[in-house]
C-alpha positions as CSV (number, residue, x, y, z in Angstrom):
1,X,-49.0,-12.9,-17.6
2,X,-46.0,-11.0,-19.1
3,X,-42.8,-12.4,-20.5
4,X,-40.5,-10.0,-19.0
5,X,-36.9,-11.6,-20.1
6,X,-36.2,-14.9,-21.7
7,X,-33.2,-16.8,-19.5
8,X,-33.0,-20.0,-21.3
9,X,-34.3,-23.3,-21.8
10,X,-36.1,-25.0,-18.9
11,X,-33.8,-27.8,-16.7
12,X,-30.6,-26.2,-17.5
13,X,-28.0,-25.1,-15.3
14,X,-27.3,-22.0,-16.6
15,X,-31.2,-21.3,-16.8
16,X,-31.8,-22.0,-13.4
17,X,-28.4,-19.8,-12.4
18,X,-29.8,-17.0,-14.0
19,X,-33.0,-17.5,-12.3
20,X,-31.3,-17.1,-8.7
21,X,-29.8,-13.7,-10.3
22,X,-33.4,-12.6,-11.5
23,X,-35.4,-13.7,-8.8
24,X,-32.7,-12.0,-5.8
25,X,-32.2,-9.4,-7.9
26,X,-28.5,-9.5,-8.1
27,X,-26.3,-8.5,-10.6
28,X,-22.1,-8.6,-11.0
29,X,-22.6,-5.4,-13.1
30,X,-22.0,-2.5,-11.3
31,X,-23.7,0.9,-12.2
32,X,-21.4,3.5,-14.2
33,X,-21.3,6.1,-11.5
34,X,-20.0,3.3,-9.2
35,X,-17.6,1.9,-11.5
36,X,-16.3,5.5,-12.1
37,X,-15.9,6.3,-8.7
38,X,-14.1,2.7,-8.0
39,X,-11.6,3.8,-10.7
40,X,-10.4,7.1,-9.2
41,X,-9.3,5.0,-6.4
42,X,-5.9,5.0,-5.9
43,X,-5.1,1.3,-6.2
44,X,-1.2,2.2,-4.3
45,X,-0.8,3.4,-0.6
46,X,0.9,7.1,-0.3
47,X,2.8,8.6,2.5
48,X,-0.4,10.4,3.7
49,X,-2.4,7.4,4.1
50,X,0.3,5.8,6.2
51,X,0.2,8.8,9.0
52,X,-1.0,7.6,12.3
53,X,-1.0,3.9,11.2
54,X,0.9,0.9,13.3
55,X,3.7,-0.6,11.2
56,X,3.0,-4.5,10.9
57,X,5.0,-4.6,7.7
58,X,7.2,-7.3,9.1
59,X,4.9,-9.1,11.5
60,X,4.1,-12.9,11.1
61,X,0.8,-12.9,9.3
62,X,-1.3,-15.3,7.9
63,X,-4.8,-15.6,6.2
64,X,-7.2,-18.4,6.0
65,X,-9.0,-18.7,2.7
66,X,-10.2,-21.2,0.3
67,X,-7.6,-22.1,-2.4
68,X,-10.2,-20.7,-4.9
69,X,-10.6,-17.5,-2.7
70,X,-10.5,-14.0,-5.2
71,X,-10.5,-11.7,-2.6
72,X,-8.6,-11.7,0.9
73,X,-10.2,-9.5,4.0
74,X,-9.1,-10.6,7.1
75,X,-6.4,-12.2,8.7
76,X,-4.2,-13.0,12.0
77,X,-1.0,-11.6,13.2
78,X,1.2,-13.0,16.0
79,X,4.1,-11.4,18.2
80,X,6.0,-12.5,20.7
81,X,6.3,-9.9,23.4
82,X,8.3,-11.7,25.6
83,X,9.0,-15.3,27.3
84,X,5.1,-15.6,28.7
85,X,3.0,-13.0,26.6
86,X,2.1,-13.2,22.9
87,X,0.0,-10.9,20.9
88,X,-2.7,-11.7,18.3
89,X,-4.2,-9.2,15.8
90,X,-6.9,-9.7,14.1
91,X,-7.0,-7.5,11.1
92,X,-9.6,-6.5,8.7
93,X,-9.1,-4.6,5.2
94,X,-10.1,-1.2,5.8
95,X,-12.7,-0.3,3.2
96,X,-13.7,3.0,5.5
97,X,-10.4,4.2,4.0
98,X,-11.5,4.2,0.5
99,X,-15.5,4.3,0.6
100,X,-17.0,7.1,1.9
101,X,-20.2,7.3,3.5
102,X,-23.2,8.1,1.6
103,X,-20.8,7.4,-1.9
104,X,-22.1,6.2,-4.7
105,X,-20.2,2.8,-3.7
106,X,-21.2,2.9,-0.1
107,X,-24.9,3.2,-1.0
108,X,-24.7,0.5,-3.8
109,X,-22.9,-1.7,-1.4
110,X,-25.5,-1.1,1.3
111,X,-28.2,-2.4,-1.0
112,X,-26.1,-5.8,-1.9
113,X,-25.6,-6.1,1.7
114,X,-23.0,-8.6,1.0
115,X,-20.9,-10.6,-1.8
116,X,-23.3,-13.4,-2.5
117,X,-21.3,-16.8,-3.6
118,X,-23.1,-18.9,-6.0
119,X,-21.4,-22.2,-7.8
120,X,-19.9,-20.9,-10.7
121,X,-20.2,-17.1,-9.8
122,X,-19.7,-14.7,-7.0
123,X,-21.8,-11.4,-7.3
124,X,-19.7,-8.9,-4.8
125,X,-20.6,-6.2,-2.8
126,X,-17.8,-3.7,-4.0
127,X,-16.4,-3.2,-7.8
128,X,-13.6,-5.9,-8.8
129,X,-10.8,-3.1,-8.8
130,X,-11.4,-2.6,-4.9
131,X,-12.6,-5.8,-3.4
132,X,-10.0,-8.0,-5.4
133,X,-7.3,-4.8,-5.5
134,X,-6.4,-2.2,-2.9
135,X,-9.2,-3.6,-0.4
136,X,-7.8,-7.3,-0.8
137,X,-4.7,-8.7,1.9
138,X,-2.8,-9.5,-1.2
139,X,0.6,-11.2,-0.1
140,X,3.6,-9.0,-0.2
141,X,1.1,-5.5,-0.9
142,X,1.0,-2.9,1.0
143,X,-2.2,-2.7,2.5
144,X,-4.5,-0.9,5.4
145,X,-6.6,-2.6,7.8
146,X,-8.5,-2.2,11.0
147,X,-7.1,-4.2,13.4
148,X,-8.0,-5.3,17.6
149,X,-4.6,-6.5,19.3
150,X,-4.7,-9.0,21.9
151,X,-2.1,-9.7,24.5
152,X,-2.2,-12.9,26.2
153,X,-0.7,-14.1,29.4
154,X,1.1,-17.6,29.7
155,X,-2.2,-19.6,30.7
156,X,-3.9,-17.8,27.8
157,X,-5.4,-14.8,29.9
158,X,-6.3,-11.9,27.8
159,X,-4.2,-9.4,29.7
160,X,-4.9,-6.4,27.2
161,X,-6.6,-5.5,24.3
162,X,-7.0,-2.7,21.8
163,X,-7.8,-1.2,18.6
164,X,-5.9,0.2,16.0
165,X,-5.4,1.2,12.3
166,X,-2.3,-0.7,10.5
167,X,-0.6,-0.9,7.6
168,X,0.7,-4.3,6.6
169,X,2.6,-6.1,3.7
170,X,1.4,-8.9,5.8
171,X,-0.1,-11.8,4.8
172,X,3.0,-14.4,4.4
173,X,1.3,-17.4,4.5
174,X,-2.1,-18.8,2.9
175,X,-4.0,-21.4,5.3
176,X,-6.9,-23.1,3.1
177,X,-9.9,-24.0,4.5
178,X,-9.1,-27.7,3.7
179,X,-5.4,-27.8,5.6
180,X,-7.4,-26.1,8.8
181,X,-10.3,-28.3,8.9
182,X,-8.0,-31.3,8.5
183,X,-5.8,-30.0,11.5
184,X,-9.2,-29.5,13.6
185,X,-10.2,-33.1,12.3
186,X,-7.6,-34.1,14.2
187,X,-9.0,-32.4,17.8
188,X,-6.7,-29.3,17.2
189,X,-8.1,-26.0,17.8
190,X,-8.0,-22.8,15.4
191,X,-5.6,-21.6,18.1
192,X,-3.4,-24.7,18.6
193,X,-3.1,-24.5,14.6
194,X,-2.1,-21.0,14.5
195,X,0.7,-21.6,17.3
196,X,1.9,-24.9,15.3
197,X,2.5,-22.1,12.3
198,X,3.8,-19.9,14.1
199,X,6.3,-22.2,15.8
200,X,7.5,-23.3,12.4
201,X,7.9,-19.5,11.3
202,X,9.7,-18.8,14.1
203,X,11.8,-21.9,14.7
204,X,15.0,-20.2,13.2
205,X,14.1,-16.7,13.6
206,X,15.3,-13.9,15.8
207,X,14.0,-13.2,19.3
208,X,10.8,-10.8,19.1
209,X,10.0,-11.3,15.4
């Protein structure tokens, strides 16, 4: 046997935590080259970024996340097309716009596979400047997303779907998991929860907002 590293006294929570990280080969730190690449990514959008993007900056959009969430990478938008048709957009942060294939960030992200959530720590797949910055759908901040748009008829049937690239300063409202689960606990589906929020949002708004 050979001692590679001393994690701490046995039986302590911090020692167990470090043991999990060591066993799974996890680290919150990124290689220097990855951090340097991440720092070089712009932290705001340019006019060039907006070319060929569908503008959703004024469309009602929500994210559904825990109260203590540190980053937000997906959202739902809703728009009334007419009295009978609603459009639902499923948005996800467009990380591919900033992380190029086979770059140092891309290779490190593939190695990690996903962000890992532990009791007191999140081991991210991407450097913090990306996962909590330009690639996080922060309320009031312009962000790029990939989006699937669905149009629903009066009976809930899908009339049309398409994939588009969008820009939004969306994310007007966060619905925490707990509130979502509470509403679902009284028999409401996710769709009913969303429609409830839309009704409240659009009650006094001009038609088409």
